C-alpha positions as CSV (number, residue, x, y, z in Angstrom):
1,M,58.7,-94.9,-151.3
2,S,58.7,-92.7,-148.2
3,T,57.2,-93.8,-144.9
4,A,55.6,-91.4,-142.4
5,P,57.4,-91.2,-139.1
6,P,55.7,-93.2,-136.4
7,T,53.5,-91.2,-134.1
8,T,53.7,-91.6,-130.4
9,P,50.4,-92.5,-128.8
10,P,49.2,-90.3,-126.0
11,T,50.3,-91.6,-122.6
12,A,48.1,-91.9,-119.6
13,G,50.3,-89.5,-117.8
14,A,49.7,-86.6,-120.2
15,P,49.4,-83.2,-118.4
16,Q,45.9,-82.0,-117.7
17,R,44.6,-78.4,-117.8
18,W,45.6,-76.3,-114.8
19,R,42.8,-75.6,-112.3
20,R,43.0,-73.1,-109.5
21,P,43.2,-74.9,-106.1
22,P,40.2,-74.3,-103.8
23,H,40.5,-71.8,-100.9
24,I,39.5,-74.6,-98.5
25,A,41.5,-77.8,-99.2
26,N,39.4,-80.2,-97.2
27,P,36.4,-81.1,-99.3
28,R,34.3,-82.1,-96.3
29,T,34.8,-78.7,-94.6
30,R,34.2,-76.9,-97.9
31,W,30.9,-78.6,-98.6
32,A,29.8,-78.2,-95.0
33,L,30.4,-74.5,-95.2
34,Y,28.4,-74.4,-98.5
35,I,25.5,-76.3,-97.0
36,C,25.5,-74.1,-93.8
37,A,25.6,-70.9,-95.9
38,S,22.7,-72.2,-98.2
39,V,20.6,-73.1,-95.1
40,Y,21.2,-69.8,-93.5
41,L,20.3,-67.9,-96.8
42,L,17.1,-69.9,-97.1
43,W,16.3,-69.2,-93.4
44,A,17.0,-65.5,-93.9
45,L,14.8,-65.3,-97.0
46,S,12.0,-67.1,-95.2
47,S,12.1,-64.6,-92.3
48,V,11.4,-61.7,-94.6
49,E,7.7,-60.9,-94.2
50,V,6.2,-60.3,-97.7
51,D,2.6,-59.1,-97.5
52,V,1.1,-59.3,-100.9
53,A,-1.8,-56.9,-100.0
54,R,0.7,-54.3,-98.7
55,L,2.7,-54.7,-101.9
56,F,-0.2,-53.9,-104.1
57,E,-1.3,-51.1,-101.8
58,G,2.2,-49.7,-102.1
59,M,2.2,-50.0,-105.9
60,S,-1.1,-48.0,-105.9
61,R,0.5,-45.2,-103.8
62,A,3.6,-45.3,-106.1
63,R,1.4,-44.6,-109.1
64,T,-0.1,-41.6,-107.3
65,F,3.3,-40.4,-106.4
66,F,4.8,-40.7,-109.9
67,A,1.7,-39.2,-111.4
68,A,2.2,-36.1,-109.2
69,A,5.9,-36.1,-109.9
70,L,5.1,-35.3,-113.5
71,T,3.7,-32.0,-112.4
72,P,6.2,-30.5,-109.9
73,D,5.0,-27.5,-107.9
74,F,7.7,-24.9,-107.4
75,V,5.3,-22.1,-106.4
76,T,3.2,-23.2,-103.4
77,R,6.2,-23.9,-101.1
78,W,8.9,-22.0,-102.9
79,S,9.9,-19.9,-99.9
80,D,10.4,-23.0,-97.8
81,I,12.2,-24.8,-100.6
82,R,14.5,-21.9,-101.3
83,A,15.4,-21.6,-97.6
84,G,16.0,-25.3,-97.3
85,I,18.3,-25.4,-100.4
86,L,20.3,-22.4,-99.2
87,E,20.6,-23.9,-95.7
88,S,21.8,-27.2,-97.1
89,L,24.4,-25.4,-99.2
90,T,25.6,-23.3,-96.2
91,M,25.8,-26.4,-94.1
92,T,27.8,-28.2,-96.8
93,V,30.4,-25.5,-97.3
94,V,30.9,-24.8,-93.6
95,A,31.1,-28.5,-92.7
96,T,33.4,-29.3,-95.5
97,V,35.9,-26.5,-94.8
98,A,35.9,-27.2,-91.1
99,G,36.2,-30.9,-91.6
100,I,39.2,-30.5,-94.0
101,A,40.9,-28.1,-91.6
102,L,40.6,-30.7,-88.8
103,S,41.3,-33.8,-90.8
104,V,44.7,-32.6,-92.1
105,P,46.5,-32.6,-88.7
106,L,44.7,-35.8,-87.7
107,G,45.7,-37.4,-90.9
108,L,49.3,-36.4,-90.4
109,G,49.3,-37.7,-86.9
110,A,47.7,-41.0,-88.0
111,A,50.4,-41.7,-90.5
112,R,52.7,-44.4,-89.1
113,N,55.8,-43.3,-91.0
114,L,55.4,-39.6,-90.0
115,A,54.3,-39.5,-86.3
116,I,55.6,-40.9,-83.1
117,R,53.7,-43.9,-81.8
118,P,51.7,-42.2,-79.0
119,V,50.5,-39.5,-81.4
120,Y,49.8,-42.2,-84.0
121,L,47.7,-44.2,-81.6
122,V,45.7,-41.2,-80.4
123,C,45.0,-39.9,-83.9
124,R,44.0,-43.4,-85.1
125,A,41.6,-43.8,-82.2
126,I,40.0,-40.4,-82.9
127,L,39.6,-41.3,-86.6
128,A,38.2,-44.7,-85.8
129,G,35.7,-43.1,-83.4
130,T,34.5,-40.6,-85.9
131,R,33.7,-43.4,-88.3
132,A,32.0,-45.6,-85.7
133,F,28.5,-44.1,-86.3
134,H,26.5,-43.5,-89.4
135,E,25.5,-40.0,-90.2
136,I,21.9,-40.5,-89.4
137,I,22.6,-42.1,-86.0
138,L,25.1,-39.3,-85.2
139,A,22.5,-36.7,-86.3
140,I,19.9,-38.2,-84.0
141,M,22.2,-38.0,-81.0
142,L,23.3,-34.4,-81.8
143,V,19.7,-33.3,-82.3
144,A,18.9,-34.8,-78.9
145,M,21.8,-32.8,-77.4
146,F,21.6,-29.5,-79.3
147,G,18.0,-29.5,-80.5
148,F,16.6,-29.2,-84.0
149,G,18.3,-27.0,-86.5
150,P,21.4,-26.7,-88.8
151,F,23.9,-26.7,-86.0
152,A,23.4,-30.4,-85.3
153,G,23.7,-31.0,-89.0
154,V,26.9,-29.1,-89.4
155,V,28.5,-30.9,-86.5
156,T,27.4,-34.2,-88.0
157,L,28.9,-33.5,-91.3
158,V,32.1,-32.2,-89.8
159,V,32.6,-35.4,-87.8
160,S,31.9,-37.5,-90.9
161,T,34.3,-35.5,-93.0
162,I,37.1,-35.9,-90.4
163,G,36.7,-39.6,-90.4
164,F,36.5,-39.9,-94.1
165,L,39.4,-37.5,-95.1
166,G,41.6,-38.2,-92.1
167,K,41.9,-41.9,-92.8
168,L,42.5,-41.5,-96.5
169,I,45.1,-38.8,-95.9
170,A,47.0,-41.0,-93.4
171,E,46.9,-43.9,-95.9
172,D,48.2,-41.7,-98.7
173,I,51.0,-40.4,-96.5
174,E,52.0,-44.0,-95.7
175,A,52.3,-44.8,-99.4
176,I,54.4,-41.8,-100.5
177,Q,57.9,-42.0,-101.9
178,W,60.2,-41.6,-98.9
179,N,63.2,-40.6,-101.0
180,A,61.9,-37.0,-101.2
181,V,61.5,-36.8,-97.5
182,E,65.0,-38.1,-96.9
183,A,66.4,-35.6,-99.3
184,V,64.8,-32.7,-97.5
185,E,65.8,-34.1,-94.2
186,S,69.4,-34.4,-95.3
187,A,69.4,-30.7,-96.0
188,G,68.6,-30.0,-92.3
189,A,64.8,-29.5,-92.7
190,S,62.6,-29.6,-89.6
191,W,59.6,-31.9,-89.2
192,L,57.2,-29.2,-90.4
193,Q,59.4,-28.3,-93.4
194,R,59.6,-32.0,-94.3
195,V,55.8,-32.1,-94.3
196,V,55.4,-28.9,-96.3
197,Y,58.0,-29.5,-99.0
198,A,58.2,-33.3,-99.3
199,V,54.9,-34.9,-98.0
200,L,52.1,-32.5,-99.0
201,P,53.2,-32.1,-102.6
202,Q,52.9,-35.9,-103.1
203,I,49.4,-36.2,-101.7
204,M,48.0,-32.8,-102.8
205,P,46.4,-34.0,-106.2
206,R,44.5,-36.8,-104.5
207,F,43.7,-34.6,-101.5
208,I,42.1,-32.0,-103.7
209,G,40.0,-34.7,-105.5
210,L,38.9,-36.2,-102.2
211,S,37.9,-32.9,-100.8
212,L,35.8,-32.1,-103.8
213,Y,34.2,-35.5,-103.6
214,R,33.5,-35.0,-99.9
215,L,31.8,-31.7,-100.7
216,D,29.4,-33.6,-103.0
217,I,28.8,-36.2,-100.3
218,N,28.1,-33.6,-97.7
219,F,25.4,-31.9,-99.8
220,R,23.6,-35.2,-100.3
221,E,24.0,-36.1,-96.6
222,S,22.6,-32.7,-95.6
223,A,19.4,-33.7,-97.3
224,V,19.3,-37.0,-95.5
225,I,20.1,-35.8,-92.0
226,G,17.5,-33.1,-92.4
227,I,14.9,-35.8,-92.2
228,V,15.7,-36.3,-88.5
229,G,15.6,-32.6,-87.8
230,A,19.2,-31.6,-88.4
231,G,18.4,-28.8,-90.8
232,G,18.6,-28.4,-94.5
233,I,16.3,-29.3,-97.4
234,G,15.6,-32.7,-95.8
235,A,13.3,-31.1,-93.2
236,T,11.3,-29.4,-96.0
237,L,11.1,-32.7,-97.9
238,T,9.9,-34.6,-94.8
239,T,7.2,-32.0,-94.3
240,A,6.0,-32.3,-97.9
241,F,5.9,-36.0,-97.6
242,D,3.9,-35.9,-94.3
243,R,1.3,-33.6,-96.0
244,Y,1.1,-35.8,-99.1
245,E,2.2,-32.8,-101.2
246,F,3.8,-35.0,-103.8
247,E,4.0,-32.1,-106.3
248,A,6.2,-30.2,-103.9
249,V,8.2,-33.4,-103.2
250,S,8.9,-33.7,-106.9
251,A,10.0,-30.1,-107.1
252,I,12.4,-30.6,-104.1
253,L,13.9,-33.7,-105.6
254,I,14.4,-32.0,-109.0
255,L,16.3,-29.1,-107.2
256,I,18.4,-31.6,-105.3
257,I,19.4,-33.5,-108.4
258,T,20.1,-30.2,-110.3
259,T,22.2,-28.9,-107.5
260,V,24.2,-32.2,-107.5
261,F,24.8,-32.0,-111.2
262,I,25.9,-28.4,-111.0
263,A,28.3,-29.2,-108.1
264,E,29.7,-32.1,-110.1
265,Y,30.3,-29.9,-113.1
266,I,32.1,-27.3,-111.0
267,A,34.1,-29.9,-109.2
268,G,35.2,-31.4,-112.5
269,A,36.2,-28.0,-113.8
270,I,38.3,-27.4,-110.7
271,R,40.0,-30.8,-111.0
272,R,40.9,-30.1,-114.6
273,K,42.5,-26.7,-113.8
274,V,44.2,-27.7,-110.5
275,L,45.2,-31.3,-111.4
C-alpha cells in the first residue's frame, strides 16, 4: 500500500503577482494630483459655452452644405479655381526647394557632433526661431509686411520647411555611426569631405523621405495660409465660402484632395525607386 507524499500547505509569505510601482510613490500626493486634475477638467468643461440653438442652426447649415457638395460646380469659377491650384503648386515647389537648400547647412551646423559650439548654438537658435510660430500666425505677419499675394505664402512655407527639416537633419546626424566618419578622417579628409562621403550617405534615405513628406505638407499648408491672404487656392476657397457658393467649395475641396492623392502616389513611386 503506497502512500501519497505529504503536500506542503501554502504559507502566508507566498510571493504575490508583480505590480508596476506608481510614478508618484506618496499616495497622498498622488491622490491630491488626481483630484486637482479632475477638478480642473470639470471646470474647463463647464467653461465651454454650448448653445443648443446655435448647434441646431449649425446642423441645418451643414445639411445645406453637404447637399450642395453632392453637386460640385467646376464650371462657374473654373478660371479662378485653376489659377488657385496652379498658384498653390508653384508656391509648394518653390518653397520646398528653397527650404531644403537652406535647411541642409543649418542642419549640419546644428549637429552637436559635427559643428563647433558657437556655430551649433547659432544654428540651433535659428531653427528654434523658425519653429516658434504656427504657419497661419507667420502668414498673417508676412501679409501685413509684404501685402496680399503668393510672396508672403512662399516665405511662410520656406520658414516652416527650414524649421521642420533642419531640426530633423541635425538629429539624424547626431545619431549616425561615427566609425565611417573616423575612417574618412584617418585618410586625411577635410571637414567638407567628411560630410560628403561619411555623413550624407547615412542620412540620405531618410532625408529624401522627409523632403517628399514636407512637399506634401507644404501643398496642404498653401491651401490653409491662402485663407489669410497669402495666395494659393485658399483665397479662392475663402471667396467661395463668403459668397455661399457651396457647389464651388465642393469642387475646390475635391481638387485639393485629388491633388494630394496624386502627389502621394508620385512621392511613393520616387521613394520606391530611390530608396
